[in-house]
PQR file of N, CA, C, O and H, with PARSE charges and radii, in Angstrom:
ATOM      1  N   UNK A   1      13.524 -10.916  15.604 -0.4000 1.5000
ATOM      2  CA  UNK A   1      13.690 -10.093  14.529 -0.0000 2.0000
ATOM      3  C   UNK A   1      13.679 -10.078  12.921  0.5500 1.7000
ATOM      4  O   UNK A   1      13.933 -11.193  12.464 -0.5500 1.4000
ATOM      5  N   UNK A   2      13.473  -9.198  12.060 -0.4000 1.5000
ATOM      6  CA  UNK A   2      13.128  -9.086  10.937 -0.0000 2.0000
ATOM      7  C   UNK A   2      14.100  -8.888   9.853  0.5500 1.7000
ATOM      8  O   UNK A   2      15.123  -8.372  10.304 -0.5500 1.4000
ATOM      9  H   UNK A   2      13.266  -8.293  12.431  0.4000 1.0000
ATOM     10  N   UNK A   3      14.149  -9.080   8.757 -0.4000 1.5000
ATOM     11  CA  UNK A   3      15.523  -8.817   7.961 -0.0000 2.0000
ATOM     12  C   UNK A   3      15.908  -7.389   7.494  0.5500 1.7000
ATOM     13  O   UNK A   3      15.347  -6.345   7.827 -0.5500 1.4000
ATOM     14  H   UNK A   3      13.319  -9.499   8.391  0.4000 1.0000
ATOM     15  N   UNK A   4      16.890  -7.525   6.724 -0.4000 1.5000
ATOM     16  CA  UNK A   4      16.994  -6.038   6.352 -0.0000 2.0000
ATOM     17  C   UNK A   4      18.210  -6.078   5.232  0.5500 1.7000
ATOM     18  O   UNK A   4      19.247  -6.726   5.090 -0.5500 1.4000
ATOM     19  H   UNK A   4      17.346  -8.374   6.455  0.4000 1.0000
ATOM     20  N   UNK A   5      17.457  -4.939   4.453 -0.4000 1.5000
ATOM     21  CA  UNK A   5      18.048  -4.576   3.445 -0.0000 2.0000
ATOM     22  C   UNK A   5      19.088  -3.356   2.886  0.5500 1.7000
ATOM     23  O   UNK A   5      18.852  -2.151   2.977 -0.5500 1.4000
ATOM     24  H   UNK A   5      16.615  -4.412   4.568  0.4000 1.0000
ATOM     25  N   UNK A   6      20.627  -4.133   2.122 -0.4000 1.5000
ATOM     26  CA  UNK A   6      21.280  -3.641   2.360 -0.0000 2.0000
ATOM     27  C   UNK A   6      21.548  -2.986   0.570  0.5500 1.7000
ATOM     28  O   UNK A   6      21.155  -3.529  -0.462 -0.5500 1.4000
ATOM     29  H   UNK A   6      20.819  -5.112   2.049  0.4000 1.0000
ATOM     30  N   UNK A   7      22.138  -2.007   0.668 -0.4000 1.5000
ATOM     31  CA  UNK A   7      22.648  -1.349  -0.581 -0.0000 2.0000
ATOM     32  C   UNK A   7      23.997  -1.258  -0.678  0.5500 1.7000
ATOM     33  O   UNK A   7      24.432  -0.342   0.019 -0.5500 1.4000
ATOM     34  H   UNK A   7      22.458  -1.566   1.507  0.4000 1.0000
ATOM     35  N   UNK A   8      25.156  -2.099  -1.515 -0.4000 1.5000
ATOM     36  CA  UNK A   8      26.030  -1.991  -2.009 -0.0000 2.0000
ATOM     37  C   UNK A   8      26.415  -1.978  -3.250  0.5500 1.7000
ATOM     38  O   UNK A   8      25.684  -2.591  -4.028 -0.5500 1.4000
ATOM     39  H   UNK A   8      24.803  -2.843  -2.081  0.4000 1.0000
ATOM     40  N   UNK A   9      27.614  -1.314  -3.804 -0.4000 1.5000
ATOM     41  CA  UNK A   9      28.232  -1.008  -4.935 -0.0000 2.0000
ATOM     42  C   UNK A   9      28.941  -2.363  -5.501  0.5500 1.7000
ATOM     43  O   UNK A   9      29.643  -2.987  -4.706 -0.5500 1.4000
ATOM     44  H   UNK A   9      28.207  -0.816  -3.172  0.4000 1.0000
ATOM     45  N   UNK A  10      28.854  -2.655  -6.299 -0.4000 1.5000
ATOM     46  CA  UNK A  10      29.827  -3.810  -7.228 -0.0000 2.0000
ATOM     47  C   UNK A  10      30.817  -3.380  -7.836  0.5500 1.7000
ATOM     48  O   UNK A  10      30.662  -2.425  -8.597 -0.5500 1.4000
ATOM     49  H   UNK A  10      28.284  -2.148  -6.945  0.4000 1.0000
ATOM     50  N   UNK A  11      31.829  -3.845  -7.699 -0.4000 1.5000
ATOM     51  CA  UNK A  11      32.849  -3.786  -8.541 -0.0000 2.0000
ATOM     52  C   UNK A  11      33.237  -2.654  -9.433  0.5500 1.7000
ATOM     53  O   UNK A  11      34.198  -1.893  -9.318 -0.5500 1.4000
ATOM     54  H   UNK A  11      31.955  -4.621  -7.080  0.4000 1.0000
ATOM     55  N   UNK A  12      31.892  -2.706 -10.748 -0.4000 1.5000
ATOM     56  CA  UNK A  12      32.316  -2.081 -11.778 -0.0000 2.0000
ATOM     57  C   UNK A  12      31.054  -0.738 -11.838  0.5500 1.7000
ATOM     58  O   UNK A  12      30.591  -0.052 -12.749 -0.5500 1.4000
ATOM     59  H   UNK A  12      31.111  -3.324 -10.842  0.4000 1.0000
ATOM     60  N   UNK A  13      30.786  -0.840 -10.087 -0.4000 1.5000
ATOM     61  CA  UNK A  13      30.274   0.620  -9.914 -0.0000 2.0000
ATOM     62  C   UNK A  13      29.009   0.794  -9.451  0.5500 1.7000
ATOM     63  O   UNK A  13      28.653   1.695  -8.691 -0.5500 1.4000
ATOM     64  H   UNK A  13      31.162  -1.398  -9.346  0.4000 1.0000
ATOM     65  N   UNK A  14      28.093  -0.364 -10.066 -0.4000 1.5000
ATOM     66  CA  UNK A  14      26.710  -0.653 -10.141 -0.0000 2.0000
ATOM     67  C   UNK A  14      26.191  -1.048  -8.858  0.5500 1.7000
ATOM     68  O   UNK A  14      27.050  -1.363  -8.035 -0.5500 1.4000
ATOM     69  H   UNK A  14      28.383  -1.095 -10.684  0.4000 1.0000
ATOM     70  N   UNK A  15      24.829  -1.113  -8.445 -0.4000 1.5000
ATOM     71  CA  UNK A  15      24.493  -0.797  -7.067 -0.0000 2.0000
ATOM     72  C   UNK A  15      23.962  -2.396  -6.946  0.5500 1.7000
ATOM     73  O   UNK A  15      23.558  -2.833  -8.023 -0.5500 1.4000
ATOM     74  H   UNK A  15      24.131  -0.858  -9.114  0.4000 1.0000
ATOM     75  N   UNK A  16      23.914  -3.089  -6.117 -0.4000 1.5000
ATOM     76  CA  UNK A  16      23.084  -4.250  -5.480 -0.0000 2.0000
ATOM     77  C   UNK A  16      22.404  -4.386  -4.587  0.5500 1.7000
ATOM     78  O   UNK A  16      22.932  -3.650  -3.754 -0.5500 1.4000
ATOM     79  H   UNK A  16      24.242  -2.734  -5.242  0.4000 1.0000
ATOM     80  N   UNK A  17      21.586  -4.810  -4.145 -0.4000 1.5000
ATOM     81  CA  UNK A  17      20.946  -4.835  -2.681 -0.0000 2.0000
ATOM     82  C   UNK A  17      21.028  -6.704  -2.307  0.5500 1.7000
ATOM     83  O   UNK A  17      21.294  -7.699  -2.982 -0.5500 1.4000
ATOM     84  H   UNK A  17      21.157  -5.408  -4.822  0.4000 1.0000
ATOM     85  N   UNK A  18      20.759  -6.531  -1.317 -0.4000 1.5000
ATOM     86  CA  UNK A  18      20.715  -7.643  -0.425 -0.0000 2.0000
ATOM     87  C   UNK A  18      19.619  -7.762   0.379  0.5500 1.7000
ATOM     88  O   UNK A  18      19.124  -6.779   0.930 -0.5500 1.4000
ATOM     89  H   UNK A  18      20.543  -5.723  -0.769  0.4000 1.0000
ATOM     90  N   UNK A  19      19.089  -9.139   0.531 -0.4000 1.5000
ATOM     91  CA  UNK A  19      18.538  -8.738   2.147 -0.0000 2.0000
ATOM     92  C   UNK A  19      18.803  -9.688   2.986  0.5500 1.7000
ATOM     93  O   UNK A  19      18.773 -10.760   2.382 -0.5500 1.4000
ATOM     94  H   UNK A  19      19.491  -9.938   0.084  0.4000 1.0000
ATOM     95  N   UNK A  20      19.023  -9.806   3.977 -0.4000 1.5000
ATOM     96  CA  UNK A  20      19.976 -10.225   5.236 -0.0000 2.0000
ATOM     97  C   UNK A  20      18.561 -10.470   6.393  0.5500 1.7000
ATOM     98  O   UNK A  20      17.804  -9.590   6.802 -0.5500 1.4000
ATOM     99  H   UNK A  20      19.047  -8.935   4.467  0.4000 1.0000
ATOM    100  N   UNK A  21      18.532 -11.853   6.704 -0.4000 1.5000
ATOM    101  CA  UNK A  21      17.985 -11.828   8.515 -0.0000 2.0000
ATOM    102  C   UNK A  21      18.730 -11.400   9.193  0.5500 1.7000
ATOM    103  O   UNK A  21      19.805 -10.803   9.137 -0.5500 1.4000
ATOM    104  H   UNK A  21      19.148 -12.568   6.372  0.4000 1.0000
ATOM    105  N   UNK A  22      17.572 -12.024  10.388 -0.4000 1.5000
ATOM    106  CA  UNK A  22      17.930 -11.356  11.271 -0.0000 2.0000
ATOM    107  C   UNK A  22      19.098 -11.907  11.737  0.5500 1.7000
ATOM    108  O   UNK A  22      19.585 -11.114  12.542 -0.5500 1.4000
ATOM    109  H   UNK A  22      16.699 -12.509  10.434  0.4000 1.0000
ATOM    110  N   UNK A  23      19.827 -12.957  11.609 -0.4000 1.5000
ATOM    111  CA  UNK A  23      21.242 -13.412  11.976 -0.0000 2.0000
ATOM    112  C   UNK A  23      22.251 -13.325  11.188  0.5500 1.7000
ATOM    113  O   UNK A  23      23.344 -13.858  11.382 -0.5500 1.4000
ATOM    114  H   UNK A  23      19.431 -13.601  10.955  0.4000 1.0000
ATOM    115  N   UNK A  24      21.855 -12.460   9.994 -0.4000 1.5000
ATOM    116  CA  UNK A  24      22.559 -11.946   9.526 -0.0000 2.0000
ATOM    117  C   UNK A  24      23.372 -12.520   8.266  0.5500 1.7000
ATOM    118  O   UNK A  24      24.382 -11.998   7.794 -0.5500 1.4000
ATOM    119  H   UNK A  24      20.968 -12.027   9.836  0.4000 1.0000
ATOM    120  N   UNK A  25      22.559 -14.043   7.671 -0.4000 1.5000
ATOM    121  CA  UNK A  25      22.591 -14.592   6.567 -0.0000 2.0000
ATOM    122  C   UNK A  25      21.948 -13.882   5.612  0.5500 1.7000
ATOM    123  O   UNK A  25      20.890 -13.257   5.698 -0.5500 1.4000
ATOM    124  H   UNK A  25      21.738 -14.467   8.054  0.4000 1.0000
ATOM    125  N   UNK A  26      22.885 -14.075   4.436 -0.4000 1.5000
ATOM    126  CA  UNK A  26      22.141 -13.340   3.061 -0.0000 2.0000
ATOM    127  C   UNK A  26      21.305 -14.484   2.308  0.5500 1.7000
ATOM    128  O   UNK A  26      21.624 -15.471   1.645 -0.5500 1.4000
ATOM    129  H   UNK A  26      23.744 -14.582   4.367  0.4000 1.0000
ATOM    130  N   UNK A  27      19.969 -13.847   2.750 -0.4000 1.5000
ATOM    131  CA  UNK A  27      18.857 -14.903   2.057 -0.0000 2.0000
ATOM    132  C   UNK A  27      18.626 -13.902   0.067  0.5500 1.7000
ATOM    133  O   UNK A  27      18.281 -14.548  -0.922 -0.5500 1.4000
ATOM    134  H   UNK A  27      19.710 -13.045   3.289  0.4000 1.0000
ATOM    135  N   UNK A  28      18.723 -13.403   0.051 -0.4000 1.5000
ATOM    136  CA  UNK A  28      18.350 -12.421  -1.384 -0.0000 2.0000
ATOM    137  C   UNK A  28      19.372 -11.530  -1.672  0.5500 1.7000
ATOM    138  O   UNK A  28      19.664 -10.523  -1.027 -0.5500 1.4000
ATOM    139  H   UNK A  28      19.003 -12.878   0.854  0.4000 1.0000
ATOM    140  N   UNK A  29      20.096 -12.116  -3.055 -0.4000 1.5000
ATOM    141  CA  UNK A  29      20.579 -11.261  -3.366 -0.0000 2.0000
ATOM    142  C   UNK A  29      20.186 -10.682  -5.065  0.5500 1.7000
ATOM    143  O   UNK A  29      19.798 -11.437  -5.957 -0.5500 1.4000
ATOM    144  H   UNK A  29      19.859 -12.933  -3.579  0.4000 1.0000
ATOM    145  N   UNK A  30      20.408  -9.114  -5.226 -0.4000 1.5000
ATOM    146  CA  UNK A  30      19.907  -8.580  -6.374 -0.0000 2.0000
ATOM    147  C   UNK A  30      20.600  -8.590  -7.953  0.5500 1.7000
ATOM    148  O   UNK A  30      21.731  -9.077  -7.926 -0.5500 1.4000
ATOM    149  H   UNK A  30      20.722  -8.501  -4.502  0.4000 1.0000
ATOM    150  N   UNK A  31      20.196  -8.194  -9.193 -0.4000 1.5000
ATOM    151  CA  UNK A  31      20.514  -7.984 -10.154 -0.0000 2.0000
ATOM    152  C   UNK A  31      21.904  -6.806 -10.002  0.5500 1.7000
ATOM    153  O   UNK A  31      22.136  -6.357  -8.880 -0.5500 1.4000
ATOM    154  H   UNK A  31      19.277  -7.799  -9.215  0.4000 1.0000
ATOM    155  N   UNK A  32      22.445  -6.532 -10.746 -0.4000 1.5000
ATOM    156  CA  UNK A  32      23.157  -5.269 -11.186 -0.0000 2.0000
ATOM    157  C   UNK A  32      22.058  -3.924 -11.156  0.5500 1.7000
ATOM    158  O   UNK A  32      21.009  -4.283 -11.691 -0.5500 1.4000
ATOM    159  H   UNK A  32      22.256  -6.897 -11.658  0.4000 1.0000
ATOM    160  N   UNK A  33      22.005  -2.815 -10.796 -0.4000 1.5000
ATOM    161  CA  UNK A  33      21.648  -1.926 -10.931 -0.0000 2.0000
ATOM    162  C   UNK A  33      22.436  -0.611 -11.564  0.5500 1.7000
ATOM    163  O   UNK A  33      23.604  -0.381 -11.251 -0.5500 1.4000
ATOM    164  H   UNK A  33      22.857  -2.523 -10.361  0.4000 1.0000
ATOM    165  N   UNK A  34      21.815   0.094 -12.334 -0.4000 1.5000
ATOM    166  CA  UNK A  34      22.971   1.250 -13.396 -0.0000 2.0000
ATOM    167  C   UNK A  34      23.141   2.677 -12.255  0.5500 1.7000
ATOM    168  O   UNK A  34      24.006   3.551 -12.194 -0.5500 1.4000
ATOM    169  H   UNK A  34      20.866  -0.093 -12.589  0.4000 1.0000
ATOM    170  N   UNK A  35      21.444   2.337 -11.136 -0.4000 1.5000
ATOM    171  CA  UNK A  35      21.211   3.857 -10.584 -0.0000 2.0000
ATOM    172  C   UNK A  35      21.016   3.268  -8.891  0.5500 1.7000
ATOM    173  O   UNK A  35      20.784   2.085  -8.642 -0.5500 1.4000
ATOM    174  H   UNK A  35      20.741   1.627 -11.185  0.4000 1.0000
ATOM    175  N   UNK A  36      21.114   3.989  -8.180 -0.4000 1.5000
ATOM    176  CA  UNK A  36      20.782   3.598  -6.385 -0.0000 2.0000
ATOM    177  C   UNK A  36      19.179   3.997  -7.063  0.5500 1.7000
ATOM    178  O   UNK A  36      18.513   2.987  -7.290 -0.5500 1.4000
ATOM    179  H   UNK A  36      21.303   4.950  -8.383  0.4000 1.0000
ATOM    180  N   UNK A  37      18.690   4.938  -7.306 -0.4000 1.5000
ATOM    181  CA  UNK A  37      16.937   4.502  -7.241 -0.0000 2.0000
ATOM    182  C   UNK A  37      16.918   3.616  -8.045  0.5500 1.7000
ATOM    183  O   UNK A  37      17.035   2.828  -7.107 -0.5500 1.4000
ATOM    184  H   UNK A  37      19.231   5.759  -7.121  0.4000 1.0000
ATOM    185  N   UNK A  38      16.877   2.876  -9.025 -0.4000 1.5000
ATOM    186  CA  UNK A  38      16.780   1.619  -9.811 -0.0000 2.0000
ATOM    187  C   UNK A  38      16.820   0.569  -8.953  0.5500 1.7000
ATOM    188  O   UNK A  38      15.871  -0.186  -8.739 -0.5500 1.4000
ATOM    189  H   UNK A  38      16.781   3.517  -9.787  0.4000 1.0000
ATOM    190  N   UNK A  39      18.300   0.479  -8.269 -0.4000 1.5000
ATOM    191  CA  UNK A  39      18.106  -0.351  -7.143 -0.0000 2.0000
ATOM    192  C   UNK A  39      17.489   0.065  -5.738  0.5500 1.7000
ATOM    193  O   UNK A  39      17.838  -0.754  -4.888 -0.5500 1.4000
ATOM    194  H   UNK A  39      19.070   1.092  -8.442  0.4000 1.0000
ATOM    195  N   UNK A  40      16.721   1.026  -5.240 -0.4000 1.5000
ATOM    196  CA  UNK A  40      15.928   0.974  -4.258 -0.0000 2.0000
ATOM    197  C   UNK A  40      14.367   1.217  -4.957  0.5500 1.7000
ATOM    198  O   UNK A  40      13.399   1.478  -4.242 -0.5500 1.4000
ATOM    199  H   UNK A  40      16.437   1.692  -5.931  0.4000 1.0000
ATOM    200  N   UNK A  41      14.288   1.122  -6.114 -0.4000 1.5000
ATOM    201  CA  UNK A  41      12.923   0.728  -6.565 -0.0000 2.0000
ATOM    202  C   UNK A  41      12.628  -0.985  -6.695  0.5500 1.7000
ATOM    203  O   UNK A  41      11.588  -1.627  -6.546 -0.5500 1.4000
ATOM    204  H   UNK A  41      15.074   0.911  -6.694  0.4000 1.0000
ATOM    205  N   UNK A  42      14.250  -1.476  -7.092 -0.4000 1.5000
ATOM    206  CA  UNK A  42      14.109  -3.063  -6.918 -0.0000 2.0000
ATOM    207  C   UNK A  42      13.808  -3.703  -5.908  0.5500 1.7000
ATOM    208  O   UNK A  42      13.450  -4.879  -5.959 -0.5500 1.4000
ATOM    209  H   UNK A  42      15.095  -0.955  -7.213  0.4000 1.0000
ATOM    210  N   UNK A  43      13.954  -2.710  -4.331 -0.4000 1.5000
ATOM    211  CA  UNK A  43      13.616  -3.280  -3.459 -0.0000 2.0000
ATOM    212  C   UNK A  43      12.801  -3.037  -2.882  0.5500 1.7000
ATOM    213  O   UNK A  43      12.533  -3.774  -1.933 -0.5500 1.4000
ATOM    214  H   UNK A  43      14.245  -1.754  -4.289  0.4000 1.0000
ATOM    215  N   UNK A  44      11.827  -1.654  -3.209 -0.4000 1.5000
ATOM    216  CA  UNK A  44      10.362  -1.620  -3.114 -0.0000 2.0000
ATOM    217  C   UNK A  44       9.762  -3.052  -4.040  0.5500 1.7000
ATOM    218  O   UNK A  44       9.142  -3.915  -3.420 -0.5500 1.4000
ATOM    219  H   UNK A  44      12.045  -1.056  -3.979  0.4000 1.0000
ATOM    220  N   UNK A  45       9.979  -3.189  -5.378 -0.4000 1.5000
ATOM    221  CA  UNK A  45       9.357  -4.550  -5.733 -0.0000 2.0000
ATOM    222  C   UNK A  45       8.818  -6.111  -4.604  0.5500 1.7000
ATOM    223  O   UNK A  45       7.780  -6.744  -4.411 -0.5500 1.4000
ATOM    224  H   UNK A  45      10.484  -2.488  -5.882  0.4000 1.0000
ATOM    225  N   UNK A  46      10.501  -6.155  -4.022 -0.4000 1.5000
ATOM    226  CA  UNK A  46      10.361  -7.302  -3.360 -0.0000 2.0000
ATOM    227  C   UNK A  46       9.387  -7.227  -2.377  0.5500 1.7000
ATOM    228  O   UNK A  46       8.589  -8.111  -2.067 -0.5500 1.4000
ATOM    229  H   UNK A  46      11.345  -5.641  -4.179  0.4000 1.0000
ATOM    230  N   UNK A  47       9.562  -5.556  -1.669 -0.4000 1.5000
ATOM    231  CA  UNK A  47       8.724  -5.659  -0.629 -0.0000 2.0000
ATOM    232  C   UNK A  47       6.748  -5.717  -1.154  0.5500 1.7000
ATOM    233  O   UNK A  47       5.815  -6.352  -0.664 -0.5500 1.4000
ATOM    234  H   UNK A  47      10.211  -4.839  -1.921  0.4000 1.0000
ATOM    235  N   UNK A  48       6.791  -5.015  -1.992 -0.4000 1.5000
ATOM    236  CA  UNK A  48       6.147  -5.181  -2.689 -0.0000 2.0000
ATOM    237  C   UNK A  48       5.233  -6.829  -3.025  0.5500 1.7000
ATOM    238  O   UNK A  48       4.211  -6.998  -2.360 -0.5500 1.4000
ATOM    239  H   UNK A  48       7.549  -4.498  -2.391  0.4000 1.0000
ATOM    240  N   UNK A  49       5.532  -7.655  -3.765 -0.4000 1.5000
ATOM    241  CA  UNK A  49       5.609  -8.263  -4.451 -0.0000 2.0000
ATOM    242  C   UNK A  49       5.398  -9.640  -3.023  0.5500 1.7000
ATOM    243  O   UNK A  49       4.420 -10.334  -2.747 -0.5500 1.4000
ATOM    244  H   UNK A  49       6.362  -7.518  -4.305  0.4000 1.0000
ATOM    245  N   UNK A  50       6.982  -9.562  -2.306 -0.4000 1.5000
ATOM    246  CA  UNK A  50       6.771 -10.783  -1.406 -0.0000 2.0000
ATOM    247  C   UNK A  50       5.194 -11.307  -0.521  0.5500 1.7000
ATOM    248  O   UNK A  50       4.681 -12.389  -0.236 -0.5500 1.4000
ATOM    249  H   UNK A  50       7.778  -8.999  -2.531  0.4000 1.0000
ATOM    250  N   UNK A  51       4.863  -9.937  -0.332 -0.4000 1.5000
ATOM    251  CA  UNK A  51       3.528  -9.699   0.623 -0.0000 2.0000
ATOM    252  C   UNK A  51       2.567 -11.096  -0.453  0.5500 1.7000
ATOM    253  O   UNK A  51       1.758 -11.857   0.079 -0.5500 1.4000
ATOM    254  H   UNK A  51       5.280  -9.058  -0.564  0.4000 1.0000
ATOM    255  N   UNK A  52       2.906 -11.145  -1.952 -0.4000 1.5000
ATOM    256  CA  UNK A  52       1.529 -12.050  -2.256 -0.0000 2.0000
ATOM    257  C   UNK A  52       1.804 -13.994  -2.480  0.5500 1.7000
ATOM    258  O   UNK A  52       2.242 -14.665  -3.414 -0.5500 1.4000
ATOM    259  H   UNK A  52       3.563 -10.527  -2.384  0.4000 1.0000
ATOM    260  N   UNK A  53       1.380 -14.272  -1.355 -0.4000 1.5000
ATOM    261  CA  UNK A  53       2.125 -15.530  -1.402 -0.0000 2.0000
ATOM    262  C   UNK A  53       2.332 -16.909  -2.998  0.5500 1.7000
ATOM    263  O   UNK A  53       3.134 -17.785  -3.323 -0.5500 1.4000
ATOM    264  H   UNK A  53       1.024 -13.727  -0.596  0.4000 1.0000
ATOM    265  N   UNK A  54       0.999 -16.288  -3.550 -0.4000 1.5000
ATOM    266  CA  UNK A  54       0.981 -16.711  -5.228 -0.0000 2.0000
ATOM    267  C   UNK A  54       1.887 -16.218  -6.152  0.5500 1.7000
ATOM    268  O   UNK A  54       1.656 -16.429  -7.343 -0.5500 1.4000
ATOM    269  H   UNK A  54       0.347 -15.577  -3.286  0.4000 1.0000
ATOM    270  N   UNK A  55       3.011 -15.516  -5.779 -0.4000 1.5000
ATOM    271  CA  UNK A  55       3.892 -14.619  -6.741 -0.0000 2.0000
ATOM    272  C   UNK A  55       5.126 -16.012  -7.040  0.5500 1.7000
ATOM    273  O   UNK A  55       5.895 -16.234  -7.975 -0.5500 1.4000
ATOM    274  H   UNK A  55       3.199 -15.345  -4.812  0.4000 1.0000
ATOM    275  N   UNK A  56       4.840 -16.724  -5.772 -0.4000 1.5000
ATOM    276  CA  UNK A  56       5.971 -17.982  -5.672 -0.0000 2.0000
ATOM    277  C   UNK A  56       5.320 -19.501  -5.841  0.5500 1.7000
ATOM    278  O   UNK A  56       4.250 -20.009  -5.506 -0.5500 1.4000
ATOM    279  H   UNK A  56       4.215 -16.543  -5.012  0.4000 1.0000
ATOM    280  N   UNK A  57       6.611 -20.007  -6.589 -0.4000 1.5000
ATOM    281  CA  UNK A  57       6.911 -21.450  -6.673 -0.0000 2.0000
ATOM    282  C   UNK A  57       7.070 -22.426  -5.410  0.5500 1.7000
ATOM    283  O   UNK A  57       7.990 -22.000  -4.712 -0.5500 1.4000
ATOM    284  H   UNK A  57       7.480 -19.594  -6.861  0.4000 1.0000
ATOM    285  N   UNK A  58       6.693 -23.189  -5.056 -0.4000 1.5000
ATOM    286  CA  UNK A  58       7.235 -23.512  -4.417 -0.0000 2.0000
ATOM    287  C   UNK A  58       7.492 -25.393  -4.876  0.5500 1.7000
ATOM    288  O   UNK A  58       8.200 -26.110  -4.169 -0.5500 1.4000
ATOM    289  H   UNK A  58       5.946 -23.536  -5.623  0.4000 1.0000
TER
END
């Protein structure tokens, strides 16, 4: 089962996203975004950049 992105509103009305594993565990939490569109763009960036292993330091 693959991960799932969820968008939510923080207490200050800004948007955040979380990436949850198939078992429901949160494996990534975003910064806060002022608009839902900006939050969706953040998700798109994660999807695009996570495919390249050289973007990560282990």
